[in-house]
PASEBA-1860 file (N, C-alpha, C; in nm, 3 decimals):
! residues 110
1> XXXXXXXX> 8.740/13.512/10.354/8.679/13.363/10.338/8.547/13.369/10.460 ~ 8.489/13.297/10.418/8.366/13.262/10.526/8.423/13.174/10.624 ~ 8.383/13.195/10.750/8.458/13.108/10.850/8.398/12.930/10.847 ~ 8.292/12.932/10.802/8.260/12.793/10.753/8.337/12.722/10.680 ~ 8.404/12.794/10.547/8.484/12.713/10.447/8.630/12.708/10.522 ~ 8.659/12.837/10.600/8.782/12.810/10.671/8.788/12.699/10.798 ~ 8.681/12.676/10.828/8.646/12.569/10.930/8.672/12.414/10.859 ~ 8.607/12.418/10.765/8.590/12.275/10.667/8.739/12.271/10.623
9> XXXXXXXX> 8.803/12.350/10.548/8.923/12.341/10.495/9.055/12.310/10.581 ~ 9.026/12.399/10.700/9.148/12.379/10.786/9.112/12.254/10.859 ~ 8.997/12.180/10.877/8.963/12.041/10.971/9.024/11.963/10.863 ~ 8.987/11.978/10.698/9.023/11.879/10.618/9.165/11.850/10.630 ~ 9.243/11.961/10.653/9.400/11.935/10.641/9.444/11.863/10.749 ~ 9.376/11.885/10.876/9.427/11.810/11.018/9.388/11.671/11.005 ~ 9.276/11.654/10.945/9.209/11.526/10.951/9.234/11.428/10.823 ~ 9.356/11.501/10.758/9.378/11.437/10.639/9.451/11.290/10.675
17> XXXXXXXX> 9.507/11.269/10.791/9.587/11.154/10.812/9.501/11.047/10.834 ~ 9.342/11.054/10.870/9.242/10.976/10.885/9.210/10.914/10.766 ~ 9.232/10.961/10.655/9.205/10.890/10.523/9.277/10.824/10.487 ~ 9.420/10.818/10.479/9.506/10.718/10.463/9.652/10.761/10.519 ~ 9.706/10.678/10.553/9.862/10.701/10.617/9.943/10.690/10.493 ~ 9.925/10.722/10.364/10.029/10.704/10.250/10.007/10.872/10.204 ~ 10.029/10.870/10.069/10.035/10.985/9.991/9.912/11.083/10.009 ~ 9.793/11.029/10.040/9.688/11.107/10.049/9.695/11.214/10.178
25> XXXXXXXX> 9.749/11.145/10.256/9.741/11.250/10.394/9.815/11.338/10.382 ~ 9.930/11.370/10.304/10.007/11.490/10.284/9.955/11.552/10.125 ~ 9.880/11.459/10.046/9.843/11.530/9.931/9.720/11.632/9.965 ~ 9.638/11.609/10.029/9.555/11.703/10.080/9.582/11.860/10.118 ~ 9.673/11.837/10.232/9.722/11.968/10.255/9.794/12.036/10.178 ~ 9.867/11.953/10.084/9.953/12.052/9.961/9.855/12.098/9.874 ~ 9.744/12.059/9.826/9.693/12.059/9.726/9.594/12.209/9.794 ~ 9.539/12.185/9.901/9.482/12.319/9.987/9.567/12.425/9.981
33> XXXXXXXX> 9.703/12.401/10.037/9.786/12.509/10.023/9.787/12.586/9.905 ~ 9.803/12.513/9.791/9.826/12.580/9.666/9.708/12.652/9.593 ~ 9.589/12.604/9.654/9.455/12.636/9.548/9.388/12.748/9.654 ~ 9.397/12.738/9.771/9.335/12.832/9.863/9.428/12.982/9.897 ~ 9.357/13.083/9.887/9.450/13.203/9.918/9.387/13.265/10.048 ~ 9.398/13.195/10.164/9.388/13.253/10.312/9.490/13.199/10.384 ~ 9.527/13.309/10.465/9.654/13.278/10.539/9.631/13.178/10.665 ~ 9.494/13.186/10.713/9.479/13.072/10.846/9.465/12.941/10.767
41> XXXXXXXX> 9.423/12.917/10.638/9.407/12.794/10.606/9.546/12.766/10.554 ~ 9.605/12.823/10.500/9.732/12.813/10.469/9.854/12.733/10.596 ~ 9.854/12.828/10.688/9.886/12.795/10.800/9.874/12.659/10.854 ~ 9.728/12.629/10.861/9.686/12.493/10.880/9.720/12.375/10.815 ~ 9.723/12.412/10.680/9.791/12.309/10.577/9.946/12.307/10.635 ~ 10.014/12.406/10.653/10.154/12.397/10.665/10.171/12.311/10.791 ~ 10.110/12.349/10.893/10.139/12.291/11.016/10.092/12.120/11.008 ~ 9.966/12.086/10.929/9.956/11.972/10.898/10.036/11.878/10.854
49> XXXXXXXX> 10.103/11.949/10.753/10.213/11.877/10.668/10.349/11.862/10.763 ~ 10.364/11.954/10.815/10.493/11.932/10.945/10.471/11.820/11.045 ~ 10.331/11.825/11.079/10.295/11.681/11.182/10.323/11.552/11.098 ~ 10.262/11.544/10.979/10.282/11.413/10.932/10.403/11.402/10.892 ~ 10.500/11.496/10.843/10.631/11.482/10.826/10.707/11.407/10.940 ~ 10.670/11.487/11.067/10.725/11.432/11.190/10.699/11.296/11.216 ~ 10.553/11.280/11.193/10.504/11.127/11.230/10.592/11.008/11.148 ~ 10.604/11.036/11.042/10.700/10.963/10.926/10.800/10.924/10.989
57> XXXXXXXX> 10.885/11.042/11.049/11.030/11.033/11.054/11.049/10.951/11.187 ~ 10.944/10.990/11.290/10.960/10.882/11.400/10.926/10.757/11.367 ~ 10.818/10.712/11.292/10.782/10.598/11.271/10.898/10.531/11.211 ~ 10.990/10.574/11.105/11.118/10.525/11.055/11.196/10.499/11.157 ~ 11.227/10.594/11.260/11.320/10.594/11.372/11.291/10.453/11.475 ~ 11.158/10.469/11.464/11.118/10.386/11.591/11.116/10.223/11.545 ~ 11.065/10.236/11.426/11.092/10.106/11.348/11.253/10.048/11.320 ~ 11.326/10.135/11.351/11.472/10.071/11.375/11.503/10.032/11.470
65> XXXXXXXX> 11.434/10.093/11.588/11.463/10.025/11.715/11.381/9.938/11.769 ~ 11.309/9.878/11.677/11.235/9.735/11.709/11.346/9.640/11.780 ~ 11.488/9.638/11.720/11.555/9.530/11.756/11.599/9.543/11.900 ~ 11.583/9.682/11.946/11.633/9.693/12.089/11.512/9.674/12.187 ~ 11.399/9.607/12.121/11.276/9.603/12.201/11.210/9.728/12.254 ~ 11.279/9.850/12.217/11.196/9.976/12.280/11.093/10.057/12.156 ~ 11.117/9.990/12.034/11.091/10.017/11.920/10.923/10.010/11.921 ~ 10.866/9.887/11.970/10.730/9.848/11.954/10.662/9.923/12.058
73> XXXXXXXX> 10.678/9.956/12.189/10.621/10.049/12.257/10.585/10.212/12.202 ~ 10.715/10.202/12.150/10.729/10.365/12.085/10.631/10.375/11.973 ~ 10.620/10.293/11.880/10.523/10.280/11.778/10.389/10.278/11.831 ~ 10.364/10.188/11.933/10.213/10.205/11.994/10.205/10.371/12.038 ~ 10.303/10.406/12.096/10.264/10.537/12.142/10.245/10.650/12.006 ~ 10.324/10.645/11.923/10.324/10.730/11.817/10.204/10.695/11.743 ~ 10.135/10.587/11.739/9.996/10.550/11.673/9.904/10.652/11.758 ~ 9.924/10.609/11.861/9.801/10.696/11.966/9.829/10.890/11.960
81> XXXXXXXX> 9.932/10.930/11.950/9.956/11.049/11.930/9.907/11.067/11.775 ~ 9.938/10.988/11.689/9.885/11.007/11.558/9.730/11.015/11.530 ~ 9.698/10.987/11.592/9.522/10.942/11.624/9.455/11.045/11.710 ~ 9.520/11.116/11.817/9.480/11.190/11.946/9.514/11.339/11.894 ~ 9.636/11.375/11.827/9.638/11.504/11.806/9.585/11.546/11.703 ~ 9.520/11.485/11.571/9.469/11.538/11.491/9.323/11.586/11.500 ~ 9.275/11.499/11.627/9.133/11.532/11.691/9.134/11.642/11.756 ~ 9.253/11.683/11.847/9.267/11.834/11.905/9.278/11.910/11.823
89> XXXXXXXX> 9.353/11.908/11.717/9.388/12.006/11.599/9.231/12.036/11.545 ~ 9.152/11.940/11.512/9.046/11.955/11.442/8.931/12.039/11.520 ~ 8.913/12.007/11.650/8.824/12.053/11.748/8.871/12.216/11.773 ~ 9.014/12.236/11.760/9.066/12.366/11.821/9.021/12.461/11.672 ~ 9.032/12.416/11.579/8.994/12.476/11.413/8.843/12.530/11.436 ~ 8.799/12.427/11.483/8.646/12.442/11.467/8.616/12.569/11.591 ~ 8.661/12.549/11.685/8.613/12.651/11.807/8.673/12.799/11.788 ~ 8.784/12.773/11.724/8.881/12.896/11.682/8.916/12.923/11.524
97> XXXXXXXX> 8.834/12.939/11.455/8.843/12.937/11.311/8.919/13.059/11.240 ~ 8.976/13.140/11.355/9.040/13.275/11.299/9.210/13.239/11.324 ~ 9.237/13.133/11.376/9.362/13.123/11.456/9.422/13.003/11.409 ~ 9.536/12.970/11.347/9.569/12.851/11.308/9.618/12.755/11.420 ~ 9.610/12.632/11.406/9.645/12.547/11.518/9.796/12.513/11.507 ~ 9.855/12.494/11.636/10.024/12.491/11.632/10.012/12.338/11.716 ~ 10.072/12.241/11.621/10.110/12.111/11.727/10.206/12.133/11.819 ~ 10.201/12.093/11.935/10.312/12.107/12.028/10.410/11.989/11.996
105> XXXXXX> 10.546/12.015/12.037/10.658/11.934/12.024/10.691/11.890/11.908 ~ 10.678/11.959/11.803/10.715/11.887/11.666/10.809/12.011/11.597 ~ 10.915/11.943/11.513/10.989/12.033/11.418/10.911/12.097/11.328 ~ 10.939/12.205/11.313/10.869/12.272/11.174/10.977/12.264/11.074 ~ 10.936/12.168/10.994/11.058/12.166/10.863/11.003/12.276/10.765 ~ 10.900/12.298/10.703/10.819/12.379/10.630/10.803/12.528/10.680
END
């Protein structure tokens, strides 16, 4: 696969969180994962899904912690992380399209 297609599809997977915080953000990487037969793009799609799942899990946990008054700052921090980390991932796949990006400090469930 040409590098520009690899860059676009990998960046689309990581940037899907900016389209919506709902099903669209996980739907794009799932669709890309099933229709594209490229190991780097598939790895980026899988990593993006893992990141989104982690964000959702942390959001649920931090929302529960609101009653302890530590949930609000944690949710703000989570919002910042969910904005900054995909941007870093996009820049990484643009600069190095032949290597999948791996988010630091996440649980890989897939």
